N, C-alpha and C positions, 0 to 999 in steps of 0.2 A: 550461592548454590546450596541446595538442600540434600539430605541424605536419602530421601525417599527414592526407591529404585523403580525402574521400569518406565513405562509411558502409557498414556491413555490408549484404549483400543477403539479405533475408529468404527469398527463394526457395531459398537454400541449406539452409534449415531447415524447409521446408514439411512434411516428415514429422513434425516435432515438434508441429505444431498439431493434436494428436490426443487431447487429454484427453477423457474420456467425456462425451458430451452428455447433458443431463438428459432424462428422459422424463416423461410425465404421472404416473407412479407414483413419481418421485423424492421422498423425504420432505424433502430439504433440497438447495438449489441454490446455486451460487456463480457470479456473473456479474462479469467483469472489464470495467472501463471506463477502462483506461489507467492508467499509472504504478502506484500501489498502491491505486487505488479498486476495492473489492471489495464486492459486495452479497451478503449471506447471507440467504436467504429460504426459509421453510417454508410459505408461503402464508398465514400468519396473523401472523407476527412476523418482523421484518427488522432487520438491522444493516447499516451501511455504514461502511467505513473511508475516510477522507479526503473523498471527494466532490469531487475536483478536476476541474472541468469547464470553467472559463474558458479555460485554456491560452493565456495571452497570448504574443505573438510574442517572439522573441529581442530584436528592436529595442526593444519596449516594456519588457521586463525590464531591458535594459541602460541605457536612456536616459530612460525615462519613469516615471511612477508607475503603480501597479497598483490595480485595483478589480475585484471580482467582476462577471462578465457575467451579468445575470439571464436574458437570452434563452438563453444557452448552458446555464446551470444548469437552467432549466425544460425546455428541449428534451431534455437528457440524462436528467433524472428521468422524463420522459414515455417516452423510449426504453427505460428500464429498467422501466417500469410501476410506478414508485414514487409513492405518495401519502402514505403514513405510514411512519415509521421509529421503532423504539424508541431507537436511539442512533446518533450519528455519532462515529467514533473516529479522529482523526487519528494517524498513526503517529509523526509528529513535526511541528513547526510551521514548516518551510520553506514558501515560497509554493507549491511544486509539490505539496504535500500538503494544507496547511491553509488556503490562501487562501479557499476557498469553504465550508469546513466549517461555520462558524457560520450562514452564509446557508442552507445546506442543512438544517441542524438547525431553523432557524426556519420554513422552508417545509414541513417534514414533521412538525412537532410532536415532534422528537426531543430527547433529552438530548445535550449536547456533553460527551464523556467523554475525559479525558486528564490532563495535568498542569497546573500552574499557568499555563504559557504558553498552552495551549489555552483555559483559562478567561478569560485576558485577551482573546483573540480573540473569545470569546463576548460579553464585556462591550462591546467595541468595536462589535459588531453589534447591541447592544441586547437580547440574550437575558436573560431573567430569571434571578436567582441560583438559583432552584430547578431550573433546567434545565442548570446547570453542575456537572458531577461531576468533582471532582479525585480521581483514583484514589490509593489507597495501594498502592505497588509490591508485587506478589506476593499481594495480597488479592483473593479472588474476588468479583465483583459479579454479581447477577442483573439482567440487562437483557432484558426480554421473555422469550422462550423460551430464553435462552441464559445460561450461566455464562461470564463473561469475566474473565480475569486478565491484567493488564498487568505485564510483566516489564521492568525497566530494561535497555536494551541500549546501543548506541553507534552513532554515525553513521560510515559508511564514510569513511575519509580520502580527500581533504581535505574538511573541513566549511567551506564558504565563508562561512557566516553562523553562527558558533558562539555559544553563550551562551543565556540565557533571555530571554523577553519579560517585562518588569517592569511594564507598564502596558497599559491598553486600546489596541488598534490600530484606528484609524478610517480606512478607505480613503477616498481614494487615498493610498497610501504607496509608498515605494521598496521594492524587493524585499528589501533589507537589514533592513527592519522585521520581517520574518518569520524571526526567529532560530530555531535548531534546537529549543530547549527540550528536553524530555524525549523521548528516542528509545525507543520501546517495541517489544518483541516481544509480539504480541497473541495470546493463547491463547483459543480459543472452543470451548465445548462446548455442543452442542444437547442439552438435557436429555431430550427425548422419545426420541431415538434413540441417545444417547451417542456421536454422531459428533463428532470433534475435529479442529480444524485450528489451525495456527500460521501467523501472518502476520508475516514479518520485512520491514519496510518499507525498511530501509536495510541495505546489505551490511556491517554492523558488528556487533560482538558483545562481550559481557562474558564472559570465560571462566568456565564453571561456572554461569552465571545460570539456565540451563534444566535443570539437574540435577534429577531427580525429577519432571519433567513429561513428558507424552507427547501425541503428536498423530498421527493417521493420515495426514494430508496437511499438507505445508508449502508455502505460497506464499512463495517465496524471492526477496527483492529482490536484484537484481544490478546496480543502478546504480553505476557506477564500479568494479565488481569487476574488469573487464577491464584496469584500470590497476594492479592489485595484483600483488605477487610470488606465485609458485606456493604458497609455504608458507602465505601468508595465506589463499588460496582453500581449501586443504585444511583449515586450522583453522576457517574459517568453516563449511564443509560439516559438519565434525565437530560443532561446537557447535550448529548450527541444525537438522541433519537426523539425524545419527546419534544424538545425545543423546536426542531425543524418540521414537526408534523409528519414524520415518516410513515409510510404505509407498508414497508417491507424492510427487513434487515438481513444482511448477508454478512457472516463472520469471516474475517480474514486474519492473517498473521498468527496462525496457530500451528502451522506446518514446520517440520524440522528442516530449517534452511541450510543445514550442513549436508544434506542429502541431495545428490544431483537430480535434476528434473526428469531424467530418463528412467529413474527408478520409481516404484510406487510411493505415493505420498504417505507420510506418517506424521503423527503429532510430535511436538516437542516433548522431551523426557520430563518426568516430574521434577528432576533436579533444576530445570530451567523455568517451568511453568506447570500449571495444573488445568488442562482443558476440561477435565471433569467438573471441577469446582465452577469454572466459568459457565459451563453448559447448564448446570443446576440453577445457578442464579439468573442467567439470561433467559432460560426457558420460562421461569416463573414470571419474570418481568414482561416478556413478550405475551404470555397468556393473560396477564393483568390488562395489557393494553390492546389485546386482540389482534396482534401483529404476527404475520408469518415470519419465522426465523429459519434461516438456511445456512448450510455449509456449501461452499462452491465446489464444483468438480474441475480438476485440473484440465486446462485446454478447451473446456466446453464453452461454446458460444451461447450466452444466456440472454434472455430478454426479461429483466426483472420487473418491467412494467407490464408484462404480458399477463 
């Protein structure tokens, strides 16, 4: 934690909230619901990363135990128009990503897909074993209308709860029970249209891990990126954006996830991150590569290929 007070002003970046909005003819849409919760939907088949909707307060996370909020989960699924999902894919298993994942899978008939840590969250929530999919890194899975490949990545430093989850997690539990587990770069291909996107949930990377893969759009996690040296930011952009040949980048995981989703979105405070620093560096890199760089709008159905 740093002593710098306040938080970035999102009004300074209002021109970046301009990713293409979906239309009635968009064959595939992406909707952001905070942190790295993203809904991919073609009208018949849908995937969701994370599904983190409870968003407990900082006081609760620091001093109390955590349990999924069913009213917040149900309200958010209704806001997204979700009744059924083919899969829920936590990008890693910290509470601000995976705390609700198993509950969301249970309420939508979805498979819970990830590593062994995610499977233990599913067991703690009572999901049957046939709905727990432990991915083989680098192997492509068919999930509904999508081909999904999970590539092992890394968590952006510092990782406050490192390690794997080794047994079922049954809430209420401390935030530290949600250890990072496997951190994934999630490659998704919509088979009918060959549209491809990459979701990097944490601003960490394994050098060379994405070599040979491509994605038209990258949803790029920037949580804690503003605390890293410039060389790290350049390397991260190179590994996650340049390597896959992206044509558009949308920044995620910059919002204050201790704030409920029914309140206006705001950036994380400077004590936890520095979005201003991230935006300066990433704006320069995007300009060098001639790429559009966006911030997503909460609940807005987007067509980032549009």
